[in-house]
C-alpha positions in Angstrom: 157.8 156.0 137.1 160.2 156.3 134.4 161.0 154.1 131.6 164.1 154.7 129.2 164.6 152.2 126.1 167.6 152.1 123.8 169.6 149.4 121.4 173.3 148.1 121.9 174.7 146.8 118.6 177.7 144.1 119.6 180.3 142.8 117.1 180.8 139.1 118.5 183.6 137.7 116.8 182.2 133.7 116.4 181.8 131.2 119.1 182.3 132.8 122.6 181.4 135.2 125.0 181.1 138.8 125.2 180.8 141.1 128.2 178.7 143.4 128.6 178.8 145.3 131.7 180.7 148.8 130.7 178.3 149.3 128.0 174.9 148.2 129.7 176.3 150.4 132.7 177.5 153.3 130.9 174.2 153.5 128.9 172.2 153.3 132.6 174.1 156.2 134.0 173.0 158.3 130.6 169.1 157.8 131.5 168.9 159.5 135.0 166.7 156.5 136.6 168.6 156.2 140.0 166.6 153.1 141.1 164.7 150.4 138.9 164.9 146.9 136.8 166.7 146.7 133.5 165.3 144.2 131.3 167.6 142.9 128.5 166.8 141.4 125.6 168.6 139.8 123.0 167.2 139.7 119.1 168.1 137.0 117.8 167.7 133.2 118.1 171.8 131.8 118.0 172.7 134.1 120.4 172.1 134.2 124.2 173.1 135.5 127.9 174.4 134.3 131.1 175.4 135.8 134.3 179.0 134.5 135.0 182.4 134.4 136.8 184.2 137.7 135.7 187.4 136.8 136.7 188.7 133.2 135.8 188.5 132.9 131.9 188.6 129.2 132.1 185.3 129.0 134.2 183.6 130.2 130.4 185.9 128.1 128.7 184.1 125.1 130.4 181.3 126.6 129.9 181.3 126.8 126.7 183.3 123.0 125.9 180.4 121.8 128.0 177.7 123.6 125.6 179.5 121.8 122.5 179.6 118.7 124.2 176.5 118.4 124.5 175.1 120.0 121.4 177.4 118.5 118.7 177.1 119.6 114.9 177.3 116.6 114.5 174.5 115.5 115.5 173.0 115.4 111.6 169.7 118.1 111.9 167.0 118.2 110.2 167.6 122.1 109.9 170.6 122.9 108.5 170.1 125.3 105.5 172.3 128.4 107.2 175.3 125.5 108.1 176.0 123.0 110.5 176.3 125.9 113.5 173.1 126.9 113.6 170.9 124.5 114.7 173.5 123.3 117.3 173.7 127.5 117.9 169.1 127.3 118.3 169.6 124.7 120.6 172.3 126.9 122.9 170.0 129.3 122.8 167.6 127.6 124.1 169.3 126.2 127.4 170.8 129.6 127.8 168.9 133.2 128.5 167.3 135.8 125.9 166.4 138.1 128.7 167.7 139.4 131.6 166.3 141.2 134.5 169.1 143.2 137.1 167.4 145.4 139.7 168.9 148.7 139.5 170.3 150.7 142.6 171.7 154.1 142.4 172.3 153.9 139.7 174.8 150.9 139.5 173.1 147.2 138.2 172.9 144.8 141.4 175.6 142.3 140.5 178.0 140.2 142.8 182.1 140.9 143.2 182.1 138.3 140.3 179.0 138.7 138.0 179.6 138.7 134.2 176.5 139.9 131.9 177.6 138.2 128.7 175.8 137.8 124.8 176.6 134.5 124.4 177.4 133.9 120.3 176.5 130.6 119.9 177.6 130.7 116.0 181.1 130.2 114.8 181.4 133.4 112.5 181.0 136.8 113.4 178.4 138.2 113.7 176.3 142.1 114.5 173.8 140.9 117.7 171.4 143.8 118.8 170.3 143.6 121.8 167.3 145.7 123.3 167.2 148.1 126.8 164.5 148.6 128.6 165.2 150.4 132.5 161.8 151.3 134.5 162.3 152.7 138.0 162.9 156.4 139.4 
């Protein structure tokens, strides 16, 4: 059994979804591991991951609108030292995922036809987000 680790730095453009499939797939090919399990870890408390539709952008927009309605900035949170969008971003990260595990077969992630892996930036302004990658396999 072999393992490889790395880190991705992703520049976000403010609140929204950034697809990661290409960056992760490219790194998997570089490792030489053919079959295994990749784990992604988001090193932030106001960003997260989702696996979602990669064809119709309306799906991603609807998800963002739904979460913004569910967790509004105007609620009057106690934590607001980093701005009105900070506490809602933390709650959205709680409701989504900060870690993903995906099987790898024949040097490729096992994803459905329409599945994309997205970094979900919950803050209004751009950030550089760091993602830890760990691939275990042979």
